[in-house]
C-alpha positions as a Markdown table, in Angstrom:
| # | Residue | x | y | z |
|---|---|---|---|---|
| 1 | Leu | 0.0 | 0.0 | 0.2 |
| 2 | Leu | 1.5 | 3.5 | -0.7 |
| 3 | Tyr | 0.3 | 6.8 | 0.3 |
| 4 | Gly | 1.3 | 10.1 | -1.1 |
| 5 | Asn | 4.0 | 10.6 | -3.9 |
| 6 | Val | 6.0 | 7.4 | -3.1 |
| 7 | Arg | 5.9 | 5.1 | -6.0 |
| 8 | Ile | 7.4 | 1.8 | -7.2 |
| 9 | Gln | 9.7 | 2.3 | -10.1 |
| 10 | Gly | 12.3 | 0.1 | -12.0 |
| 11 | Ser | 15.8 | 0.5 | -10.9 |
| 12 | Gly | 17.5 | -2.1 | -13.2 |
| 13 | Pro | 16.9 | -5.5 | -14.8 |
| 14 | Asp | 14.5 | -7.4 | -12.5 |
| 15 | Arg | 14.7 | -4.8 | -9.7 |
| 16 | Glu | 12.4 | -2.2 | -8.3 |
| 17 | Glu | 12.6 | 0.4 | -5.8 |
| 18 | Leu | 10.6 | 3.1 | -3.8 |
| 19 | Gly | 11.4 | 6.4 | -5.4 |
| 20 | Gly | 9.6 | 10.1 | -5.4 |
| 21 | Ile | 9.6 | 9.8 | -1.5 |
| 22 | Arg | 8.4 | 12.9 | -0.1 |
| 23 | Arg | 7.7 | 14.1 | 3.7 |
| 24 | Gly | 4.8 | 12.6 | 5.2 |
| 25 | Asp | 4.5 | 9.5 | 2.4 |
| 26 | Cys | 4.2 | 6.0 | 3.6 |
| 27 | Ala | 4.3 | 2.5 | 2.4 |
| 28 | Gly | 2.6 | -0.5 | 4.0 |
| 29 | Tyr | 3.3 | -4.2 | 3.8 |
| 30 | Lys | 0.8 | -6.9 | 4.8 |
| 31 | Tyr | 1.5 | -10.1 | 6.8 |
| 32 | Val | 5.4 | -9.4 | 7.5 |
| 33 | Asp | 6.5 | -12.3 | 9.5 |
| 34 | Phe | 9.1 | -11.5 | 12.3 |
| 35 | Gly | 9.2 | -15.1 | 13.4 |
| 36 | Thr | 10.3 | -15.4 | 17.2 |
| 37 | Gly | 11.6 | -11.8 | 17.1 |
| 38 | Val | 14.1 | -9.3 | 15.7 |
| 39 | Gly | 16.6 | -6.7 | 16.9 |
| 40 | Gly | 17.6 | -4.8 | 14.3 |
| 41 | Val | 16.7 | -3.6 | 10.5 |
| 42 | Thr | 19.1 | -2.7 | 7.9 |
| 43 | Val | 17.8 | -0.5 | 5.1 |
| 44 | Arg | 19.6 | 0.1 | 1.6 |
| 45 | Val | 18.8 | 3.7 | 0.5 |
| 46 | Ala | 20.2 | 6.3 | -2.0 |
| 47 | Pro | 20.2 | 9.5 | 0.2 |
| 48 | Gly | 19.1 | 12.8 | -1.5 |
| 49 | Val | 20.4 | 16.2 | -0.7 |
| 50 | Glu | 18.3 | 17.1 | 2.4 |
| 51 | Pro | 18.4 | 14.5 | 5.4 |
| 52 | Gly | 15.4 | 12.4 | 6.5 |
| 53 | Arg | 14.3 | 9.2 | 8.3 |
| 54 | Ile | 12.3 | 6.2 | 8.0 |
| 55 | Glu | 10.1 | 5.3 | 10.9 |
| 56 | Leu | 8.9 | 1.9 | 10.9 |
| 57 | Ala | 5.4 | 1.0 | 12.9 |
| 58 | Leu | 3.6 | -2.2 | 13.2 |
| 59 | Asp | 0.0 | -2.8 | 12.5 |
| 60 | Gln | -1.6 | 0.7 | 11.8 |
| 61 | Met | 0.1 | 3.6 | 9.9 |
| 62 | Trp | -0.2 | 5.8 | 13.1 |
| 63 | Ser | 1.2 | 3.4 | 15.6 |
| 64 | Pro | 4.3 | 4.3 | 17.5 |
| 65 | Ala | 7.6 | 3.4 | 15.6 |
| 66 | Val | 9.4 | 0.3 | 16.6 |
| 67 | Ala | 12.3 | 1.6 | 14.8 |
| 68 | Thr | 13.8 | 5.2 | 13.1 |
| 69 | Val | 16.5 | 4.8 | 10.7 |
| 70 | Glu | 18.2 | 8.2 | 9.9 |
| 71 | Val | 19.0 | 9.0 | 6.4 |
| 72 | Pro | 21.9 | 11.7 | 6.0 |
| 73 | Gly | 21.7 | 14.4 | 3.4 |
| 74 | Gly | 24.3 | 15.3 | 1.1 |
| 75 | Gly | 23.8 | 12.8 | -1.6 |
| 76 | Asp | 22.5 | 12.9 | -5.1 |
| 77 | Gly | 20.1 | 10.2 | -4.8 |
| 78 | Thr | 22.5 | 7.9 | -7.0 |
| 79 | Ala | 25.0 | 6.3 | -4.6 |
| 80 | Trp | 23.4 | 3.3 | -2.3 |
| 81 | Thr | 24.4 | 2.9 | 1.1 |
| 82 | Glu | 23.1 | 0.5 | 3.9 |
| 83 | Leu | 21.8 | 2.1 | 7.4 |
| 84 | Ala | 20.9 | 0.2 | 10.2 |
| 85 | Ala | 18.9 | 0.8 | 13.4 |
| 86 | Lys | 17.7 | -1.3 | 16.5 |
| 87 | Val | 14.3 | -2.5 | 16.4 |
| 88 | Lys | 12.1 | -2.6 | 19.8 |
| 89 | Ala | 11.1 | -6.3 | 20.7 |
| 90 | Val | 8.9 | -7.3 | 17.6 |
| 91 | Arg | 7.7 | -11.2 | 16.7 |
| 92 | Gly | 5.0 | -12.7 | 15.1 |
| 93 | Val | 3.1 | -11.4 | 11.8 |
| 94 | His | 2.2 | -7.9 | 11.5 |
| 95 | Ala | 1.3 | -5.2 | 8.8 |
| 96 | Leu | 4.6 | -3.2 | 8.5 |
| 97 | Trp | 4.7 | 0.5 | 7.8 |
| 98 | Leu | 7.5 | 2.9 | 6.5 |
| 99 | Arg | 6.7 | 6.4 | 7.2 |
| 100 | Phe | 9.0 | 8.7 | 5.6 |
| 101 | Arg | 10.2 | 11.9 | 7.2 |
| 102 | Gly | 12.3 | 15.0 | 6.1 |
| 103 | Ser | 11.8 | 18.2 | 4.2 |
| 104 | Gly | 12.1 | 18.7 | 0.5 |
| 105 | Glu | 11.1 | 16.5 | -2.4 |
| 106 | Asp | 12.8 | 13.2 | -3.5 |
| 107 | Leu | 14.2 | 12.6 | 0.0 |
| 108 | Phe | 15.7 | 9.5 | -0.7 |
| 109 | Arg | 15.1 | 6.3 | -2.7 |
| 110 | Val | 14.6 | 2.5 | -0.9 |
| 111 | Asp | 16.1 | -0.4 | -2.6 |
| 112 | Ser | 15.3 | -3.1 | 0.1 |
| 113 | Phe | 15.2 | -3.6 | 3.8 |
| 114 | Arg | 16.1 | -6.5 | 6.1 |
| 115 | Phe | 15.6 | -7.7 | 9.7 |
| 116 | Gly | 17.8 | -9.8 | 12.0 |
| 117 | Asp | 18.8 | -10.2 | 15.5 |
| 118 | Gly | 20.9 | -6.9 | 15.5 |
| 119 | Pro | 22.0 | -4.6 | 12.7 |
| 120 | Pro | 22.9 | -5.8 | 9.9 |
| 121 | Gly | 20.6 | -8.9 | 10.0 |
| 122 | Pro | 19.9 | -11.6 | 7.8 |
| 123 | Asp | 17.4 | -11.3 | 5.0 |
| 124 | Arg | 13.8 | -12.2 | 6.1 |
């Protein structure tokens, strides 16, 4: 589920990413299985000029964040980097919401995210 300007766009052969991300946009994923628990998240992003952050929430878009990934500014939106954050105790199956915060337009692009016992973790 996508809210705002954020959209799925091609990023290469057989690859897609979230792009066009602006302040207040959200992306939702249903039925994410966190298994017996996770402690960290790693997100692969291409930072834009302005800094921003990705807040991860469970079940409802407006729920309190269980993790926040700070995305530095100073990029041009083309160089990929992996950023990690700790996740509050999460287990079982939940809807996952990525809330995008910052100022300006085209804050950053998101290629992928993965959860594990602590940053960085194995793919889930």
